[in-house]
C-alpha positions in Angstrom: 21.9 4.9 -6.2 24.7 7.6 -7.0 27.2 7.6 -4.8 29.8 10.2 -6.9 28.7 14.3 -6.4 29.9 14.8 -10.0 27.6 12.2 -12.4 30.5 12.5 -15.1 34.3 13.5 -14.9 35.9 14.6 -18.2 39.0 13.1 -19.6 42.8 14.9 -18.9 42.3 17.1 -21.9 38.6 17.6 -21.7 37.9 21.6 -22.7 35.3 20.9 -20.0 36.5 19.0 -16.6 33.3 18.5 -15.0 30.6 18.2 -17.9 28.7 15.5 -18.8 28.4 16.7 -22.1 31.0 15.5 -25.4 34.3 16.9 -24.7 34.8 17.3 -28.3 32.0 18.1 -30.5 30.4 15.2 -32.8 31.9 15.1 -36.4 29.2 15.6 -38.9 29.5 12.3 -40.5 30.3 10.3 -37.4 28.2 7.6 -36.4 26.2 6.4 -33.2 28.4 3.8 -32.6 31.9 5.6 -33.6 30.6 8.4 -31.4 29.1 6.0 -28.1 33.1 4.7 -28.4 34.7 8.1 -28.7 32.5 8.8 -25.1 33.2 5.7 -23.6 36.8 6.0 -24.2 37.3 9.8 -22.5 36.6 8.2 -19.2 39.7 8.0 -17.0 40.2 4.6 -15.1 39.1 5.7 -12.1 35.8 6.4 -13.4 35.2 2.8 -14.6 36.3 1.9 -11.2 33.6 4.0 -9.2 30.9 2.6 -11.9 31.6 -0.7 -11.4 30.9 -0.2 -7.5 27.9 1.8 -8.1 26.8 -1.3 -10.2 27.5 -4.1 -7.9 25.3 -2.2 -5.1 22.5 -1.3 -7.8 22.4 -5.2 -8.8 22.3 -6.6 -5.1 19.5 -3.9 -4.3 17.9 -5.1 -7.2 17.8 -9.1 -6.3 17.3 -7.6 -3.0 13.8 -6.1 -4.5 13.2 -8.9 -6.0 11.7 -7.3 -9.1 14.3 -7.4 -12.4 12.8 -5.3 -14.3 14.3 -2.6 -11.9 17.2 -3.2 -13.7 16.6 -1.2 -16.6 18.0 1.8 -14.6 21.2 0.5 -14.8 21.4 1.9 -18.4 20.6 5.4 -17.1 23.2 4.7 -14.4 25.7 3.6 -17.2 24.9 6.8 -19.1 24.9 9.0 -16.1 28.8 7.8 -15.6 30.5 7.0 -18.9 28.2 8.2 -21.9 26.6 11.6 -20.8 23.8 12.0 -23.6 21.4 13.3 -20.9 22.9 16.6 -19.9 22.4 16.7 -16.1 24.9 19.0 -15.5 24.6 21.6 -18.3 24.5 24.6 -15.4 27.9 23.9 -15.1 28.8 24.9 -18.8 26.5 28.5 -18.1 28.4 32.0 -18.0 25.7 32.9 -15.6 27.5 32.8 -12.2 24.1 32.9 -10.2 22.9 30.2 -12.5 25.7 28.0 -11.4 25.4 28.9 -7.7 22.0 28.5 -7.5 22.2 25.0 -9.2 24.9 23.2 -7.3 22.7 24.0 -4.2 20.1 22.7 -6.1 22.1 19.8 -7.4 23.6 18.8 -3.6 20.0 19.2 -2.5 18.7 16.5 -5.0 21.4 14.3 -4.3 20.9 14.3 -0.5 17.2 13.8 -0.6 17.4 10.7 -2.7 20.2 9.5 -0.5 17.7 10.2 2.4 15.1 8.2 0.5 16.6 5.3 0.0 18.0 5.3 3.6 14.8 6.1 5.4 12.5 3.4 3.1 14.9 0.7 2.7 17.8 1.0 5.9 15.7 2.8 8.6 14.8 6.4 10.3 14.4 8.3 13.4 11.0 8.4 15.1 10.0 10.7 17.8 7.9 9.4 20.9 5.1 11.9 21.2 3.4 10.4 23.4 3.3 8.6 27.3 1.9 5.2 26.2 5.3 3.3 26.6 6.6 4.8 29.6 8.5 3.9 31.3 10.4 1.8 28.4 10.5 5.0 25.7 10.1 8.4 27.2 8.1 11.0 25.6 11.0 13.4 24.3 12.6 10.4 22.9 14.3 10.6 19.2 14.6 6.7 17.8 16.4 4.9 15.1 14.1 2.5 13.9 15.8 -0.4 12.5 13.7 -1.1 8.8 16.0 -4.4 8.2 14.9 -6.0 11.4 11.5 -7.7 9.8 12.4 -6.5 6.4 11.6 -3.1 4.8 8.6 -2.6 3.1 8.9 -1.1 -0.3 6.9 2.3 -0.4 3.6 1.7 -1.3 3.3 5.8 -2.0 6.7 6.2 -4.3 6.1 9.9 -4.6 6.5 11.6 -1.4 9.1 14.0 0.3 11.5 11.7 2.8 11.5 14.2 5.8 7.6 14.5 6.2 5.2 11.6 7.4 2.3 13.2 5.8 1.8 16.9 6.0 4.7 19.4 5.1 5.5 22.1 7.8 4.8 25.9 7.1 2.4 24.8 4.1 0.5 22.2 5.8 -0.3 20.6 2.5 0.3 16.7 1.3 3.6 15.8 1.6 3.0 12.9 -1.0 1.3 12.0 -4.3 -1.3 9.4 -4.2 -0.6 7.8 -7.3 0.3 5.5 -8.4 0.0 3.3 -5.6 1.7 -0.1 -5.3 1.2 -3.0 -4.4 2.2 -4.1 -0.7 5.6 -6.2 -0.6 7.9 -6.7 2.2 11.8 -7.2 1.6 13.9 -9.9 3.5 14.7 -9.1 6.8 16.7 -10.1 9.8 13.8 -11.6 11.6 10.3 -11.9 12.3 8.1 -10.1 15.1 8.4 -12.1 18.8 6.2 -11.5 21.6 7.1 -8.3 23.7 8.9 -6.4 20.9 8.8 -2.9 20.5 7.1 -2.3 17.1 6.5 0.8 14.6 3.5 1.0 12.7 1.0 2.8 10.8 -2.1 3.4 12.6 -4.6 1.1 11.3 -7.5 3.4 12.3 -5.7 6.2 10.4 -7.1 5.3 7.0 -9.7 8.1 7.3 -8.6 11.8 9.3 -10.7 15.0 10.3 -7.8 17.0 9.9 -8.7 19.6 12.8 -9.3 16.9 15.2 -6.8 13.7 14.8 -7.3 12.9 18.6 -9.6 10.9 18.9 -9.4 9.0 15.6 -12.2 9.5 12.9 -13.7 6.1 13.8 -14.2 7.5 17.5 -15.5 10.5 16.1 -18.0 8.8 14.1 -18.9 6.8 17.2 -19.2 9.9 19.4 -21.4 11.9 16.9 -22.4 10.4 14.0 -20.5 10.1 10.6 -23.1 12.9 9.2 -22.5 15.6 12.1 -18.4 15.4 11.3 -19.4 16.3 7.5 -21.7 19.2 8.4 -19.2 20.9 10.4 -16.0 21.2 8.6 -15.0 24.3 10.9 -14.9 21.9 13.8 -13.9 18.6 12.4 -11.8 20.0 9.2 -11.9 18.2 5.9 -12.2 14.3 5.8 -9.4 12.7 4.1 -8.1 9.3 2.8 -4.4 8.3 3.7 -2.3 5.3 2.3 -1.3 3.1 4.1 2.5 3.9 4.3 1.5 8.0 4.8 -0.8 7.3 8.1 0.6 8.1 11.2 3.4 6.3 13.1 2.4 4.5 16.4 4.7 2.5 18.7 3.7 -0.3 21.2 4.9 -3.6 21.9 3.2 -6.7 20.7 1.4 -9.0 23.0 0.0 -11.3 21.1 1.2 -12.9 17.9 -0.9 -14.2 14.8 -3.1 -17.3 15.4 -3.2 -16.6 18.7 -5.9 -16.5 21.3 -5.6 -13.6 23.4 -7.9 -12.0 26.6 -7.0 -9.9 29.4 -8.6 -10.6 32.9 -7.8 -7.6 35.4 -4.8 -6.4 33.7 -3.3 -10.0 32.9 -2.6 -11.1 29.3 -3.7 -14.4 28.7 -2.4 -16.0 25.2 -4.4 -19.4 24.5 -5.1 -20.0 28.3 -1.7 -18.9 29.6 -0.3 -15.8 31.6 2.2 -14.0 30.1 4.8 -12.0 32.1 4.2 -7.6 32.2 7.0 -6.0 30.8 9.3 -5.0 33.4 8.0 -1.1 33.6 4.1 -1.8 33.1 2.2 1.2 34.1 -1.4 0.9 35.8 -3.5 4.1 37.2 -3.8 4.2 41.0 -4.9 6.5 43.2 -2.9 7.6 46.2 -4.0 9.4 49.5 -1.9 11.3 51.8 -2.7 11.3 55.4 -2.2 15.2 55.1 -0.3 18.0 53.2 1.1 17.9 49.8 3.5 16.1 48.0 6.4 18.3 46.7 8.0 19.0 43.2 10.7 16.7 45.0 8.5 13.8 45.7 7.5 14.0 42.4 10.9 13.8 40.8 12.2 11.2 43.1 9.1 8.6 42.1 9.9 9.7 38.3 6.3 11.2 37.7 5.9 13.2 35.3 4.7 16.7 35.2 1.4 15.6 32.8 0.7 12.4 35.0 0.7 14.8 38.4 -3.0 14.9 38.9 -4.9 15.9 42.5 -8.4 15.1 42.4 -10.7 17.4 42.9 -13.6 16.0 45.4 -16.9 17.2 45.4 -19.2 16.4 48.8 -21.2 13.8 46.7 -17.8 11.6 45.9 -17.7 11.4 49.6 -19.8 8.6 50.3 -18.3 6.2 47.2 -14.4 7.1 48.1 -15.2 6.0 52.2 -16.5 2.8 50.8 -13.6 2.6 48.8 -11.6 2.8 51.8 -10.4 6.0 51.3 -10.0 8.3 54.5 -12.4 11.3 55.1 -12.5 13.6 57.9 -14.4 14.2 60.8 -15.6 17.2 59.0 -16.3 15.4 55.9 -13.1 16.6 53.6 -10.4 14.3 52.8 -6.7 14.3 52.8 -5.2 14.9 49.2 -6.1 12.4 46.6 -3.6 11.8 43.7 -4.4 9.8 40.3 -1.2 8.6 38.5 0.3 5.7 36.5 2.8 3.9 38.2 5.0 1.1 38.2 4.7 -1.7 40.4 8.2 -0.1 42.2 6.7 2.8 42.2 3.5 1.4 44.2 5.9 -0.2 46.5 7.8 3.0 47.1 4.4 5.1 47.7 3.3 2.0 50.3 6.7 2.4 52.3 6.4 6.3 52.8 4.5 7.2 56.1 3.0 10.0 55.1 0.9 8.0 52.4 -2.4 6.7 53.9 -4.1 4.9 50.9 -3.0 3.1 47.6 -5.4 1.8 45.5 -5.7 0.7 41.8 -8.2 2.5 39.6 -11.0 0.8 38.8 -11.6 0.1 34.7 -15.3 0.8 33.4 -16.9 0.2 30.5 -18.2 2.6 28.0 -14.6 3.1 26.4 -15.3 2.4 22.7 -13.7 -0.5 22.9 -12.8 -2.8 20.0 -15.3 -4.4 18.5 -18.0 -2.5 18.4 -21.2 -3.9 19.9 -19.1 -7.2 21.2 -16.8 -5.6 23.5 -19.8 -3.2 25.2 -19.6 -5.0 28.2 -15.6 -5.1 28.5 -13.5 -2.6 29.9 -9.6 -2.1 29.4 -8.6 -4.6 32.2 -11.1 -7.3 31.4 -11.1 -7.4 27.4 -11.4 -10.4 25.3 -11.2 -13.3 24.1 -10.3 -12.9 20.0 -8.6 -15.2 17.8 -5.8 -13.0 15.9 -5.8 -13.5 12.2 -2.9 -16.0 11.0 -1.6 -15.7 7.1 -3.3 -19.0 5.3 -5.6 -19.5 8.4 -9.6 -19.9 7.3 -11.7 -18.9 9.6 -15.7 -19.9 9.9 -17.5 -16.6 9.4 -20.9 -16.2 11.4 -23.2 -13.0 12.6 -21.4 -13.1 16.3 -17.7 -12.9 14.8 -18.2 -10.7 12.0 -17.6 -7.6 14.0 -14.1 -8.4 15.0 -12.8 -9.3 11.8 -15.0 -6.9 9.4 -12.0 -4.5 9.2 -9.7 -6.6 8.5 -11.7 -8.5 5.4 -13.1 -5.6 4.4 -10.1 -2.9 4.6 -7.0 -4.2 5.2 -7.5 -7.2 3.1 -9.8 -5.2 0.0 -12.9 -6.8 0.0 -14.6 -3.8 0.2 -18.3 -5.6 -0.8 -18.0 -8.0 1.9 -20.4 -7.7 4.5 -23.7 -9.0 7.1 -27.1 -9.5 5.5 -29.0 -8.9 9.1 -31.8 -10.9 6.9 -30.0 -13.9 7.1 -27.4 -13.5 9.3 -24.5 -14.7 6.5 -21.8 -13.1 5.3 -21.4 -12.3 1.6 -18.9 -11.9 -0.2 -18.1 -10.2 -3.9 -22.2 -10.9 -4.0 -21.9 -14.4 -2.9 -22.5 -15.8 0.6 -19.0 -17.0 2.3 -19.2 -19.4 5.2 -15.3 -19.0 5.9 -12.4 -16.9 4.9 -8.9 -17.7 4.3 -6.9 -14.6 5.4 -4.3 -13.1 3.2 -1.8 -11.6 6.1 -0.5 -11.8 9.5 -2.0 -9.6 11.9 -1.0 -8.5 15.6 -2.2 -7.5 18.8 -0.6 -4.2 20.0 -0.5 -2.6 23.3 1.5 0.2 25.3 3.1 -0.3 28.9 0.9 2.3 30.1 -1.5 0.3 30.2 -4.5 2.8 31.4 -3.4 5.7 29.3 -2.9 3.7 26.1 -5.2 3.8 22.7 -4.1 0.6 21.6 -5.4 -2.7 20.0 -8.0 -2.8 22.5 -9.7 0.1 21.2 -8.9 0.0 17.2 -8.1 -3.6 16.9 -5.5 -5.7 14.9 -2.3 -4.3 13.2 -1.9 -5.9 9.5 1.7 -6.9 8.9 1.8 -4.9 5.4 1.7 -1.8 8.4 4.3 -2.4 10.4 7.5 -0.1 9.5 10.2 -1.7 11.7 11.7 -2.0 15.6 13.2 0.7 17.4 16.8 0.3 18.1 18.6 3.0 19.6 17.7 6.2 21.8 19.6 9.2 19.6 19.2 11.6 22.1 15.8 12.6 24.1 14.4 15.5 25.5 12.8 16.6 28.7 10.0 19.2 28.0 9.3 19.9 31.2 12.5 21.0 31.9 15.1 24.1 30.5 17.7 22.5 27.8 20.5 23.4 30.1 18.6 22.3 33.3 17.9 18.8 32.6 16.2 19.1 29.6 18.6 17.2 27.6 18.8 13.6 29.1 22.2 12.9 28.3 21.9 9.1 30.1 19.9 8.2 27.1 21.8 9.2 24.2 22.9 6.1 21.9 21.1 3.7 24.7 19.7 0.8 23.1 15.8 0.1 23.7 15.2 -2.7 25.7 12.8 -5.1 24.5 11.3 -6.7 27.3 
């Protein structure tokens, strides 16, 4: 990594002070060794000091990377700083002022992009919260600094990409990366491992295949809803269907609730790990109905409760709904109408505040229903998001006995995430085949995690698309850099001053 803006600094007697070309013409009878020595001697002492500092940083990075072939790039650094055989600053010798002006900007932009590339790849990067799946822990409009060193930075699997765009360039809408080459997954040493309760940024596992015009719901949910052929036949509705590499898939942020090797199930919204319940996050939310005795809540009421504009749902009731609502305990007026009924995600603190309000008649948690396209397909047909499981979370090095019953749970992990594209279940004999041979067991190559949002009834998470492989993990959000409330103008509370540089709570 270059820390010096000018790749070469000429000596005091050099006729061109900022060129990395030879200061004096080479003699006709000058040998390579003589020319090399001349180029080295023409550098100032400070130049060697800067080169030494850069070299130490470079070799420290190579050691961290664990790939000593990369150390060969040191010779390029030596030429940039010391010998100058490659005329990288040729434009500084141009007599055309326009060329010098334009190339000076190009030079600055290239250096900036290279620096951003290394920082975003190996240190951390900014990330915006686009959805309410972790509300109130993280708010829509938060801009986070994500620490990639926390779990160890992942060496870019798609090295040729524009560092300021995840997968699509602005304005043009074209891909921001070149698919080839693809590097094998490798994670550098980090400061720790994912712990239960950590908020984690990761690449969306089901984002490998994307229908460009309809990305929510994801492609695999669309297939369940409409069928693969219908999507392929209707590009005007769904758009082109493309594949994305692991590190170019959309970034998601959720809370880790299940670790490798654990058994997880959910009963009435409570998560059980290996048979024992775990504490809910402080700001966990569930959908609740709440009914007034009369009238409606004002905007000030919603603001006081902390209910976002997008979550203020007034339920439209028809006559056919009345018997069911009466059976559930909601108030029904003598004339067959009902007082105003709302539906919103609420924390327990918000529920207690509503229950203490004399204007509120009823507060009731919304019942969960089946038929939500839950993971794993077929197995979870009678599960709900509040009553889900039980499944074992794969762990690196752990061996699982395969059968027709558990194949739907682990098929995607084995086939897609671990690269066994020919693995399948033979319906005729009920056996799993890998590489053309029957496989009674499988040993996993990676750790997997179970991720959920704190906004439990409004989060598409592992309950819907399964486990998160370790090679999809990006990092841990540490700080809210800045936060904007999209429902307010910038000078009327739109900038949340209280959240600027606020640390992200990991519990």
